C-alpha positions in Angstrom: -81.0 -35.8 -64.3 -79.8 -38.7 -66.5 -79.8 -36.3 -69.5 -78.1 -33.5 -67.5 -75.4 -35.7 -66.1 -74.8 -37.3 -69.5 -74.2 -33.9 -71.1 -71.9 -32.7 -68.3 -70.0 -36.1 -68.4 -69.7 -36.0 -72.2 -68.3 -32.5 -72.6 -66.5 -31.6 -69.3 -63.4 -33.2 -67.7 -60.9 -32.3 -65.0 -59.6 -28.7 -65.4 -62.6 -27.6 -67.6 -65.0 -24.8 -66.8 -68.7 -24.5 -67.2 -70.9 -21.3 -67.1 -74.2 -22.3 -65.5 -77.2 -20.3 -64.9 -77.6 -19.2 -61.3 -81.3 -20.1 -61.4 -81.9 -23.7 -62.5 -83.7 -26.8 -61.5 -82.4 -27.7 -58.1 -80.9 -31.0 -59.2 -78.8 -29.3 -61.8 -77.4 -27.0 -59.2 -76.7 -29.8 -56.8 -75.0 -32.2 -59.3 -72.7 -29.3 -60.3 -71.8 -28.5 -56.8 -71.8 -31.9 -55.1 -70.4 -34.2 -57.9 -68.6 -32.4 -60.8 -66.8 -29.8 -58.7 -65.3 -32.8 -56.8 -63.9 -34.0 -60.1 -61.9 -30.8 -60.6 -64.4 -29.2 -62.9 -65.0 -25.4 -62.2 -68.5 -23.8 -62.4 -69.5 -20.1 -62.6 -73.1 -19.4 -61.5 -74.3 -16.4 -63.5 -77.5 -14.4 -64.0 -78.2 -15.3 -67.7 -80.5 -12.3 -68.0 -77.2 -10.3 -68.2 -75.4 -11.6 -71.3 -72.5 -9.3 -70.7 -71.9 -11.1 -67.4 -72.1 -14.5 -69.1 -69.5 -13.3 -71.7 -67.3 -12.1 -69.0 -67.4 -15.4 -67.2 -66.1 -17.3 -70.1 -62.4 -18.2 -69.8 -60.0 -20.2 -72.0 -61.0 -23.3 -70.0 -64.7 -22.9 -70.6 -66.1 -25.8 -72.6 -69.8 -25.6 -71.8 -72.5 -23.0 -71.3 -75.6 -24.4 -69.6 -78.7 -22.2 -69.8 -82.4 -22.9 -68.8 -85.3 -20.9 -70.2 -87.8 -20.2 -68.7 -85.8 -20.9 -65.5 -87.2 -23.1 -62.7 -88.9 -21.6 -60.7 -88.4 -17.9 -61.3 -89.4 -18.0 -65.0 -86.5 -15.6 -65.9 -85.7 -15.9 -69.6 -82.5 -16.3 -71.6 -82.1 -14.8 -75.1 -81.0 -18.0 -76.7 -80.1 -16.6 -80.1 -77.9 -13.9 -78.6 -76.3 -16.3 -76.1 -75.6 -18.9 -78.8 -73.8 -16.3 -80.9 -71.6 -15.5 -77.9 -70.8 -19.2 -77.3 -70.0 -19.8 -81.0 -67.7 -16.9 -81.1 -65.9 -18.2 -78.0 -65.8 -21.9 -79.4 -67.9 -23.1 -76.5 -70.8 -25.6 -76.6 -74.3 -24.3 -75.5 -76.9 -26.6 -74.1 -80.3 -25.3 -73.0 -82.8 -27.0 -70.6 -86.1 -26.0 -72.2 -88.3 -28.2 -69.9 -90.6 -25.4 -68.9 -90.9 -24.1 -72.4 -91.6 -27.5 -74.2 -91.0 -27.6 -78.0 -94.3 -25.6 -78.5 -92.7 -22.6 -76.9 -89.2 -22.7 -78.5 -86.8 -24.9 -80.2 -83.3 -24.1 -78.9 -81.4 -25.7 -81.7 -83.2 -23.4 -84.3 -82.1 -20.5 -82.1 -78.4 -21.6 -82.3 -78.0 -23.9 -79.4 -75.8 -27.0 -79.8 -78.1 -29.1 -77.6 -81.6 -29.0 -76.3 -82.5 -30.8 -73.1 -85.9 -31.7 -71.6 -87.2 -33.6 -68.5 -89.7 -35.9 -70.1 -91.2 -36.4 -66.7 -93.0 -33.2 -67.1 -94.9 -32.1 -70.2 -93.9 -34.9 -72.5 -95.5 -37.4 -70.0 -98.1 -35.0 -68.5 -99.8 -37.8 -66.4 -97.3 -38.3 -63.4 -96.5 -41.8 -64.8 -92.8 -41.8 -65.7 -89.4 -40.3 -65.0 -87.0 -39.5 -67.8 -84.9 -37.0 -69.8 -83.9 -36.4 -73.4 -81.3 -34.5 -75.3 -81.4 -33.4 -79.0 -78.2 -32.4 -80.7 -77.4 -30.0 -83.7 -74.8 -32.4 -85.1 -74.2 -36.1 -85.5 -70.8 -35.7 -83.8 -72.4 -34.4 -80.7 -75.1 -37.0 -80.8 -72.5 -39.8 -81.2 -70.5 -38.5 -78.2 -73.7 -38.4 -76.1 -74.8 -41.9 -76.9 -71.3 -43.2 -76.2 -71.4 -41.7 -72.6 -75.1 -42.7 -72.2 -74.3 -46.3 -72.9 -71.3 -46.3 -70.6 -73.4 -44.8 -67.7 -76.5 -46.9 -68.4 -78.6 -43.8 -68.6 -81.3 -45.5 -70.7 -85.1 -45.8 -70.1 -86.8 -49.1 -69.6 -88.8 -50.1 -72.7 -92.1 -49.7 -70.8 -91.2 -46.2 -69.7 -90.3 -45.3 -73.2 -93.6 -46.7 -74.5 -95.6 -44.6 -72.0 -93.7 -41.6 -72.8 -94.3 -42.1 -76.6 -98.0 -42.7 -75.9 -98.6 -39.6 -73.7 -96.6 -37.2 -75.8 -99.2 -37.8 -78.6 -101.5 -35.5 -76.7 -98.9 -33.0 -75.7 -99.9 -30.1 -77.9 -103.5 -30.3 -76.9 -102.7 -30.5 -73.2 -100.1 -27.7 -73.2 -102.4 -25.3 -75.0 -105.1 -25.7 -72.4 -102.5 -25.5 -69.6 -101.3 -22.2 -71.1 -104.7 -20.8 -71.3 -105.5 -21.7 -67.7 -102.1 -20.2 -66.6 -103.1 -16.9 -68.2 -106.5 -16.9 -66.6 -105.0 -17.8 -63.1 -102.2 -15.2 -63.4 -104.7 -12.5 -64.4 -106.9 -13.3 -61.4 -103.9 -13.3 -59.0 -102.6 -10.0 -60.2 -106.0 -8.5 -59.3 -106.3 -10.0 -55.8 -105.7 -7.7 -52.8 -103.8 -10.4 -50.9 -101.2 -11.0 -53.6 -97.9 -9.2 -53.6 -96.3 -10.3 -56.9 -97.2 -12.4 -59.9 -94.9 -13.6 -62.7 -96.2 -15.1 -65.9 -94.5 -14.4 -69.3 -98.1 -13.8 -70.9 -98.8 -10.8 -68.5 -98.0 -7.3 -69.6 -96.3 -6.8 -66.3 -93.7 -9.5 -66.9 -90.3 -7.9 -66.6 -88.9 -9.6 -69.7 -92.2 -9.3 -71.8 -90.4 -8.1 -74.9 -88.1 -11.1 -75.0 -91.0 -13.5 -74.2 -93.0 -12.2 -77.2 -89.9 -12.3 -79.5 -88.7 -15.8 -78.5 -91.8 -17.7 -77.6 -93.7 -19.3 -80.6 -97.2 -18.2 -81.5 -97.8 -16.3 -78.3 -97.5 -19.5 -76.2 -96.0 -18.8 -72.8 -96.5 -22.2 -71.1 -98.4 -23.4 -68.0 -96.0 -22.3 -65.2 -96.3 -19.2 -63.0 -95.4 -18.1 -59.6 -96.6 -15.6 -57.0 -96.1 -14.3 -53.4 -98.8 -13.3 -51.1 -98.8 -10.5 -48.6 -97.7 -11.7 -45.1 -94.6 -13.4 -46.2 -93.7 -17.1 -45.7 -96.3 -17.8 -43.0 -99.1 -16.7 -45.2 -97.7 -18.5 -48.2 -97.5 -21.8 -46.4 -101.0 -21.4 -45.1 -102.2 -20.8 -48.5 -100.5 -23.9 -49.9 -101.9 -26.0 -46.9 -105.4 -24.8 -47.3 -106.0 -24.5 -51.1 -108.6 -27.1 -52.0 -109.1 -29.4 -55.0 -108.7 -29.3 -57.9 -105.2 -28.1 -56.8 -102.6 -30.7 -55.5 -99.7 -29.9 -53.3 -96.6 -31.8 -54.6 -93.3 -31.4 -56.4 -94.0 -32.4 -60.0 -95.1 -30.0 -62.9 -96.5 -30.3 -66.4 -99.3 -32.7 -65.5 -102.9 -32.6 -66.4 -103.6 -31.9 -62.6 -102.9 -28.4 -61.4 -100.0 -28.4 -58.9 -99.0 -25.9 -56.2 -95.5 -26.2 -54.8 -93.2 -24.4 -52.3 -89.7 -24.6 -53.9 -87.8 -23.5 -50.8 -88.7 -26.7 -49.0 -89.5 -29.0 -52.0 -87.9 -28.7 -55.5 -85.1 -26.4 -54.5 -84.4 -27.3 -50.9 -81.0 -28.7 -51.8 -79.8 -25.3 -53.0 -77.6 -23.3 -50.6 -80.0 -20.9 -48.8 -77.9 -17.9 -49.8 -78.0 -19.0 -53.5 -81.6 -19.6 -53.4 -82.5 -16.2 -51.8 -80.1 -14.5 -54.2 -82.2 -15.4 -57.2 -85.5 -14.7 -55.5 -86.6 -18.0 -54.2 -88.0 -16.9 -50.8 -89.7 -19.1 -48.2 -93.0 -17.7 -49.2 -92.4 -18.2 -53.0 -95.4 -20.3 -54.5 -94.8 -22.1 -57.9 -97.9 -23.1 -59.9 -98.2 -25.6 -62.6 -101.6 -25.3 -64.3 -103.4 -28.4 -65.5 -106.3 -28.9 -67.9 -109.1 -28.5 -65.3 -111.8 -25.8 -65.8 -110.2 -22.4 -65.2 -113.2 -21.2 -63.1 -112.7 -24.1 -60.7 -109.0 -23.4 -60.3 -109.7 -19.7 -59.6 -112.6 -20.4 -57.2 -110.4 -22.7 -55.2 -107.5 -20.1 -55.1 -109.9 -17.3 -54.1 -111.3 -19.4 -51.3 -107.9 -19.8 -49.7 -106.7 -16.3 -50.5 -109.8 -14.6 -49.0 -109.2 -16.7 -45.7 -105.7 -15.3 -45.2 
C-alpha cells in the first residue's frame, strides 16, 4: 500500500483522472474510493480485459492508468504491451501491479509500462515475515519524482525489514517454480473433481485468456495462484475452507512457502462495495488458493478429504 499510495500521490492531483482496473487488490480499490476521491481526483473502474473500454475511458484529464495482472483474486489478465501502446498514444502514464506474476512471469517495463509495482510482502518475502512494497521506473525522472514523494510521506522500510526481504528474495526463483508446479497439479485435480464447479488457473487449457497467458508469461511460468468454486454455493465453500486440513492454512496472505486458502469476500476484498465485488465475480463462495512448496500429493490429499465430505 505504501508503494501504491506513493505512485498515486506522485502523479495525481486535484482535478486529475485515473483509469483503474475494476478488479484489483482490495486495498487499491479502497484507497482510490476512500482517500483520493475525497481529494478531488476522479477514478474510472474498468474491465481491463476490454482494451477498447479502457481507451474509451481516457479523458483529457487522465494522468494515470493503473493495471494489475494477473488480477487479485480473479486472475484476469491485461495485455500490457497493447495497453502501454494506448497509454503512450494518449500521453498517459501506465503503472502495473504485477504482484501475482512476480518478475519470473513478466517484467512490465519491458512490455512498455512506465512503472512496475509489487507487494514485497508476498513472493519476494515468501515466509510471512515482512510487509513492504516496491516500484521500478522506466526513467530516472519518474524515479526521482517517486523518491521525492516517498521521502515526504515517510513510506520507507525499516533497515531490518529491508534486510529480511533481501535475504529471502535470494530463494525467490526456486520457491516460485515449485509453487507454480504445485498450482498446476492442484488445479488439474480440482478440475476433475465432481464437487467443483469452476477452476481458474492460467496454466490450464480451459483458462479463458489462455492465448494471452501463453504469449505474455515468460517460459510457461503461470504462478502459484488459482481460484475455484464448489457446487453448493457459499455454504459449501465456507465449509470446505473451515474443514480443509494441513498442510493448508486459512489466512489472508499469499506467496508464502505455506499453502494458503482464503475467502476474499470476507477477508482480502471485504472492503470492496458488495456490488463491485460481485460484478467482477468475487462471490461469497469464491475460494482463492496460494500454493506453497509442500509435496503436491499432500496438498491434493487434504483437499480431496474436505471435498469428498461436502
